[in-house]
NUGUGU-69961 format. One line per 5 residues: their letters; for each residue x, y, z of N, C-alpha, C, CB. Coordinates in steps of 0.2 Angstrom, whole numbers, plus 2048, in hexadecimal, padded with zeros to 3 digits. Glycine has a CB too. Layout:
N
a> X/Y/Z/X/Y/Z/X/Y/Z/X/Y/Z; ...
END
This chain:
195
ralgl> 804/7FA/800/800/800/800/804/806/800/7FB/800/806; 80B/806/800/80F/80B/800/810/80E/7F8/816/80A/802; 80F/815/7F8/80F/817/7F1/814/81E/7F1/808/819/7EF; 816/81F/7EB/819/825/7E9/821/825/7EA/817/82B/7EE; 824/82A/7E9/82B/82B/7E9/82E/829/7F0/82E/832/7E8
wqfip> 82A/82B/7F5/82C/829/7FC/829/823/7FF/82B/82F/800; 825/820/7FB/822/81A/7FE/81E/81A/804/827/814/7FF; 81A/81F/805/815/820/80A/810/81C/80A/813/828/80B; 80E/819/810/808/815/811/803/81B/812/808/810/816; 7FC/819/811/7F7/81E/812/7F7/822/818/7F0/81B/810
stgyk> 7F7/81E/81E/7F7/821/825/7FD/826/826/7F7/81C/82A; 803/824/824/809/828/825/808/82E/821/80F/824/824; 806/82D/81A/805/833/816/800/838/819/802/831/80F; 7FB/836/81C/7F5/83A/81F/7F8/83D/825/7EF/836/821; 7FC/83A/829/7FF/83D/82F/804/843/82D/804/838/833
fglkr> 807/843/827/80B/848/825/808/84C/820/812/845/822; 801/84D/81F/7FE/852/81B/7FC/850/814/802/858/81C; 7FD/84A/812/7FC/848/80B/7F5/845/80B/801/842/809; 7F1/849/807/7EA/848/806/7E9/842/801/7E6/84E/803; 7E4/83E/802/7E2/838/7FE/7DB/838/7FE/7E6/832/800
dvwid> 7D8/838/7F8/7D1/836/7F7/7CF/833/7F0/7CC/83D/7F8; 7C9/833/7EE/7C8/830/7E8/7CB/833/7E2/7C0/830/7E6; 7CD/83A/7E2/7D0/83D/7DD/7D7/83E/7DD/7CD/844/7DD; 7DA/83F/7E3/7E1/840/7E3/7E4/83C/7E9/7E2/847/7E5; 7EB/83B/7E8/7EF/837/7ED/7F6/83B/7ED/7F0/830/7EB
ermda> 7F7/83F/7F2/7FC/844/7F2/803/840/7F3/7FB/849/7F7; 802/83A/7F5/809/836/7F6/80C/835/7EF/807/82F/7F8; 808/836/7E9/80B/836/7E3/80E/83C/7E0/806/833/7DE; 80D/842/7E4/810/848/7E2/817/849/7E5/80B/84E/7E5; 81C/849/7E1/823/849/7E3/824/84F/7E8/827/84A/7DD
ekstd> 822/855/7E7/823/85B/7EB/820/85A/7F2/821/861/7E8; 81A/858/7F2/816/858/7F8/818/852/7FC/80F/857/7F7; 81A/84C/7F9/81C/846/7FD/823/847/7FF/81C/840/7F8; 827/84B/7FB/82E/84C/7FE/82E/851/804/832/850/7F8; 82A/856/804/829/85A/80A/827/856/810/824/860/809
aaiay> 822/851/80F/81F/84D/814/825/848/816/819/848/812; 829/845/812/82E/841/814/834/844/818/832/83E/80D; 835/84A/816/83A/84E/81A/837/84F/821/83B/855/817; 831/851/822/82E/852/829/82E/84B/82C/827/854/828; 82D/846/829/82D/83F/82C/834/83D/82F/82A/83A/828
lkqlh> 839/83E/82A/83F/83C/82C/842/841/832/844/83D/826; 840/847/832/842/84B/837/83F/849/83E/840/853/836; 839/847/83E/835/844/844/839/83E/846/82E/843/842; 83A/839/841/83E/833/843/845/835/846/83E/82F/83D; 848/83A/844/84F/83B/846/84E/83E/84E/852/841/842
eifgd> 848/842/84F/847/844/856/846/83E/85B/841/849/856; 843/839/858/842/833/85C/848/82F/85D/83D/82E/859; 84C/82D/857/852/829/858/859/82C/858/852/824/852; 85A/832/855/860/836/856/866/833/852/862/836/85D; 864/82E/84E/869/82A/84A/866/829/843/86B/823/84D
wytvl> 869/82C/83D/866/82C/837/866/825/834/86B/830/832; 86A/820/836/869/819/833/863/816/836/870/815/835; 862/817/83D/85C/815/840/856/818/83D/85D/816/848; 856/81E/83B/851/822/838/84F/81E/832/853/829/837; 854/81D/82E/853/819/827/850/813/829/85A/818/823
async> 852/80F/82E/84F/808/82F/848/809/831/853/805/835; 846/80E/835/83F/80F/838/83B/812/832/83F/814/83D; 83E/816/82D/83A/818/827/838/812/823/83E/81D/823; 83D/80D/823/83B/807/81F/836/802/822/842/803/81E; 837/801/829/833/7FC/82C/82E/7FE/831/837/7F6/82F
gegrv> 82E/805/832/82A/808/837/82D/809/83E/824/804/838; 82C/80F/841/82F/811/847/82D/80C/84D/82E/818/849; 827/80A/84C/824/805/852/828/7FF/852/81D/804/850; 82A/7FC/84C/82E/7F6/84C/835/7F7/84E/82E/7F4/844; 838/7FD/84D/83F/7FE/84F/83E/800/857/842/805/84B
lkvis> 839/803/859/839/804/860/838/7FE/864/833/809/862; 834/7F9/861/833/7F3/864/83A/7EF/865/82E/7EE/860; 83E/7EF/860/845/7EC/860/849/7EF/865/848/7EC/859; 849/7F6/865/84D/7FA/86A/84B/7F8/871/84C/801/869; 844/7F7/872/842/7F5/879/844/7EE/87B/83A/7F6/87A
rqhmn> 846/7EA/877/848/7E3/878/84F/7E3/879/845/7DE/873; 853/7E8/878/85A/7E8/879/85C/7E7/881/85D/7EF/877; 861/7E3/882/863/7E2/889/86A/7E5/88A/863/7DB/88B; 86C/7EA/886/872/7ED/887/871/7F4/888/877/7EB/881; 86E/7F6/88D/86D/7FE/88E/869/801/888/873/801/88F
yldnf> 865/7FD/885/861/800/880/865/803/87A/85C/805/883; 86A/800/878/86D/802/872/869/803/86C/874/7FE/870; 869/809/869/864/80A/864/867/80C/85D/85F/80F/866; 86D/80C/85D/871/80D/856/86F/808/851/879/80E/857; 86E/809/84B/86C/805/846/870/7FE/846/86C/808/83F
wdlyr> 877/7FF/847/87B/7F9/846/87A/7F5/84D/882/7FB/846; 878/7F8/852/876/7F4/858/870/7F0/857/875/7F8/85E; 86B/7F2/853/865/7EF/852/865/7EA/84C/860/7F4/851; 86A/7EB/847/86A/7E8/841/867/7E1/840/871/7E8/83E; 86A/7DD/845/868/7D6/844/861/7D4/847/86D/7D2/849
qlpfe> 85E/7D9/84A/857/7D7/84D/852/7DB/848/856/7DA/854; 854/7DF/843/84F/7E2/83F/84D/7DD/839/852/7E8/83C; 847/7DF/836/845/7DA/831/84B/7DA/82B/83E/7DD/82E; 84B/7D5/828/851/7D4/823/851/7D9/81E/850/7CD/820; 84B/7DB/81B/84A/7E0/816/84D/7E7/819/843/7E1/814
taryv> 84C/7E9/81F/84E/7EF/822/856/7EE/823/84A/7F0/829; 858/7E9/826/85F/7E8/827/863/7E9/821/860/7E1/82A; 860/7E7/81B/864/7E8/815/863/7EF/812/861/7E3/810; 85D/7F2/813/85B/7F8/811/860/7FE/812/854/7FA/813; 862/7FE/819/866/804/81B/86D/803/818/867/804/823
prfia> 871/7FD/818/877/7FD/814/877/7FE/80D/87A/7F6/815; 871/7FC/80A/870/7FE/803/86F/805/801/86A/7FA/800; 86C/808/806/86B/810/805/872/813/806/866/812/80B; 876/811/80B/87D/814/80C/881/812/805/880/811/812; 881/80C/803/884/80B/7FD/882/80F/7F7/883/803/7FB
tlhii> 87C/810/7F6/879/815/7F1/87C/81C/7F2/871/815/7F1; 87C/81E/7F8/87F/825/7F9/886/825/7F6/87E/827/800; 88A/820/7F8/891/820/7F6/892/820/7EE/895/81A/7F9; 88E/81C/7EB/88E/81B/7E4/88C/822/7E1/889/816/7E1; 887/825/7E3/885/82C/7E0/88A/831/7E1/87E/82E/7E4
kdpar> 88E/831/7E7/893/835/7E9/899/835/7E4/895/835/7F0; 89B/82E/7E2/8A1/82D/7DE/89F/827/7D9/8A7/82C/7E2; 89B/828/7D4/899/822/7D0/89F/81F/7CC/894/824/7CB; 8A4/823/7CA/8A9/820/7C6/8AD/81B/7CA/8AE/826/7C4; 8AE/81D/7D1/8B2/818/7D5/8AF/811/7D5/8B2/81B/7DC
ygiel> 8A8/811/7D4/8A5/80A/7D4/8A4/808/7CD/89F/80A/7D8; 8A6/80B/7C8/8A6/809/7C1/89F/80A/7BE/8A7/801/7C0; 89B/80F/7C1/895/811/7BF/894/818/7BB/890/811/7C5; 891/818/7B6/890/81E/7B2/889/820/7B3/892/81E/7AB; 887/826/7B7/880/828/7B8/87E/82C/7B3/880/82B/7BF
gndle> 882/82F/7AF/880/834/7AA/87E/83A/7AC/87B/831/7A5; 87D/83F/7A8/87B/846/7AA/874/848/7A7/880/84B/7A8; 870/843/7A5/86A/844/7A2/864/844/7A7/868/83E/79D; 865/849/7AC/860/84A/7B1/85A/84E/7AE/862/84D/7B7; 854/84C/7AE/84F/84F/7AC/84D/856/7B0/848/84B/7AB
epipy> 84D/85B/7AD/84B/861/7B0/844/861/7B2/84D/868/7AC; 842/864/7B8/83B/864/7BA/837/868/7B5/83A/866/7C1; 831/867/7B4/82D/86B/7AF/82A/871/7B3/827/867/7AD; 82C/877/7B1/82A/87D/7B5/822/87D/7B4/82D/883/7B2; 81F/87F/7B9/817/87F/7B9/814/885/7BC/814/879/7BB
etvtv> 80E/887/7BB/80A/88C/7BE/804/888/7C0/809/892/7BA; 800/88B/7C5/7FA/888/7C8/7F4/88C/7C6/7FB/887/7CF; 7EF/889/7C4/7E8/88C/7C2/7E3/888/7C6/7E7/88C/7BB; 7DE/88C/7C9/7D9/889/7CD/7D3/887/7C8/7D6/88E/7D2; 7D1/880/7C8/7CC/87E/7C4/7C6/87C/7C9/7CE/878/7C0
kksmk> 7C0/87C/7C6/7BA/87A/7CA/7B6/875/7C8/7B6/880/7CB; 7B9/871/7C3/7B5/86C/7C0/7BA/866/7BE/7B1/86E/7BA; 7B7/860/7BE/7BB/85A/7BC/7BD/85A/7B4/7B7/854/7BD; 7C3/85A/7B3/7C5/859/7AC/7CB/854/7AB/7C8/860/7AA; 7CB/851/7A6/7D0/84C/7A4/7D7/850/7A2/7CE/847/79F
lkdia> 7DC/84D/7A5/7E3/851/7A3/7E4/850/79C/7E8/84D/7A7; 7E2/84B/799/7E2/84A/792/7DF/84F/78E/7DF/843/790; 7D9/851/790/7D5/857/78D/7D8/85D/78E/7CE/857/78F; 7DB/85E/794/7DE/865/795/7E4/865/791/7E0/865/79D; 7E8/860/790/7EE/860/78C/7ED/862/785/7F2/859/78D
qnlgi> 7E8/85E/783/7E6/85F/77C/7E4/866/77A/7E0/85B/77A; 7E0/869/77F/7DE/870/77E/7E3/875/77F/7D8/872/783; 7E9/873/783/7EE/878/783/7F4/877/77E/7F1/877/78A; 7F3/871/77A/7F8/870/775/7FE/86D/778/7F9/876/771; 7FE/86A/77D/804/867/780/803/85F/781/805/86A/787
pesti> 809/85C/781/809/855/782/805/853/789/810/851/782; 801/84E/788/7FE/84B/78E/803/849/794/7F9/845/78D; 808/846/792/80D/844/796/810/84A/79B/813/841/793; 810/850/798/813/856/79B/80E/858/7A1/813/85C/797; 807/858/7A0/803/85A/7A5/802/854/7AA/7FC/85C/7A2
daint> 803/84E/7A8/803/848/7AC/808/848/7B1/803/841/7A9; 80E/84A/7AF/814/84A/7B3/814/84F/7B8/81A/84C/7AE; 810/855/7B8/810/85A/7BD/80A/859/7C1/811/861/7BA; 806/855/7C0/800/854/7C4/7FF/84C/7C6/7F9/856/7C0; 804/84A/7C9/805/842/7CA/800/840/7D0/80C/841/7CC
elryk> 7FE/845/7D4/7F9/843/7D9/7F2/842/7D7/7F9/849/7DE; 7F1/843/7D1/7EA/842/7CE/7E9/83A/7CD/7E8/846/7C8; 7E5/837/7D0/7E5/82F/7D0/7E2/82D/7C9/7E0/82D/7D5; 7DE/830/7C6/7DB/82E/7C0/7DC/833/7BA/7D3/82D/7C1; 7E1/837/7BB/7E3/83D/7B6/7DC/841/7B4/7E5/839/7B0
itpsg> 7D9/842/7BA/7D3/846/7B9/7D3/84B/7BF/7CC/842/7B9; 7D1/851/7BE/7D1/856/7C4/7CB/855/7C8/7D1/85E/7C1; 7CB/856/7CE/7C6/855/7D3/7C0/85A/7D1/7C7/857/7DA; 7BA/858/7D3/7B4/85C/7D1/7B3/863/7D5/7AE/858/7D3; 7B7/863/7DB/7B7/86A/7DE/7BC/86E/7DC/7B7/869/7E6
eydlk> 7BE/873/7E0/7C3/878/7DE/7CA/874/7DF/7C3/87E/7E3; 7CE/875/7DA/7D5/871/7DA/7DA/876/7D7/7D4/86A/7D6; 7E0/876/7D9/7E6/879/7D6/7E9/875/7D2/7EA/87C/7DC; 7E8/876/7CB/7EB/872/7C6/7F2/875/7C4/7E6/871/7C0; 7F7/870/7C3/7FD/873/7C1/7FD/872/7B9/803/86E/7C4
ipmgt> 7FF/878/7B6/800/878/7AE/807/87B/7AD/7FA/87C/7AB; 809/879/7A7/810/87B/7A5/810/883/7A5/812/879/79E; 816/886/7A8/817/88D/7A8/816/890/7A2/81E/88E/7AB; 812/896/7A2/810/899/79C/80A/897/798/816/899/797; 806/892/79B/800/890/798/7FA/893/79B/800/889/797
gakfa> 7FB/896/7A1/7F5/899/7A4/7F0/89D/7A0/7F7/89D/7AA; 7F3/8A1/79C/7EE/8A6/798/7EA/8A2/793/7F2/8AB/795; 7EE/89D/790/7EA/899/78B/7E5/894/78F/7EF/894/788; 7E7/892/795/7E2/88D/799/7DC/891/79A/7E5/88B/79F; 7DC/898/79C/7D7/89C/79E/7D2/89C/797/7D9/8A3/7A0
lvegk> 7D5/89D/791/7D1/89D/78B/7CD/897/789/7D5/89F/786; 7D1/891/78B/7CE/88A/789/7CA/886/78E/7D4/886/786; 7CB/889/794/7C8/885/79A/7C0/883/799/7C8/889/7A0; 7BD/888/796/7B5/887/795/7B4/882/790/7B2/88D/793; 7B9/880/78B/7B8/87B/786/7BA/874/788/7BC/87D/780
ipqae> 7BD/874/78E/7BF/86D/790/7B9/86A/793/7C5/86D/795; 7B7/864/791/7B1/860/793/7B2/85E/79B/7AF/85A/78F; 7AC/85E/79E/7AC/85B/7A5/7AD/854/7A5/7A6/85D/7A9; 7B1/851/7A9/7B3/84A/7AA/7AE/847/7AF/7BA/849/7AB; 7AD/841/7AE/7A9/83D/7B3/7AD/83B/7B9/7A6/837/7B0
kpgpa> 7AA/83B/7BF/7AE/838/7C5/7B0/831/7C4/7A9/839/7CB; 7B6/830/7C6/7B9/829/7C5/7B5/824/7CA/7C0/829/7C7; 7B4/81E/7C7/7B0/819/7CB/7B5/816/7D0/7AE/814/7C6; 7B2/811/7D4/7B6/80E/7D9/7BC/80A/7D6/7B2/809/7DD; 7C2/80B/7DA/7C8/808/7D7/7C8/801/7D9/7CE/80B/7D9
END
């Protein structure tokens, strides 16, 4: 049930302000979910004080890590490496792999890896408030832009349809005036059915 760049489960996403309903799932929005992940990681650091233990608790849940810590018989050592053998196998592997990934990113040539420089630039966007349901496909067509462009900046829309109420839609920078002219021509979309 974990989704998005930061793999939030619904309850943790909700706890950190990510909305989810029939229309949207903000766990899929890179900016909003990154802000939520930063808040969550900071909170975990306040609990554990050790970034490796924070990574472990992000992976398997702070409750699980706290339970392992409480079972310690050595003055409650709570450094990740003290807990390593008692954590779930997936988590015990997750943290060293995370560390290895950081080393590779820092000096890829040392490890015989070519990462390339072909990083995609984010699509600059502006926001317009819409008050009816519209398919992103229809919006893109009326704006004369590729559907993939508008999809890429509105990833939180579960069915690629704007909600029926007021919604702040992201559109490519510089298309706001054109959108104002064509908005009335865009057909209303039907509410998505149960998933």
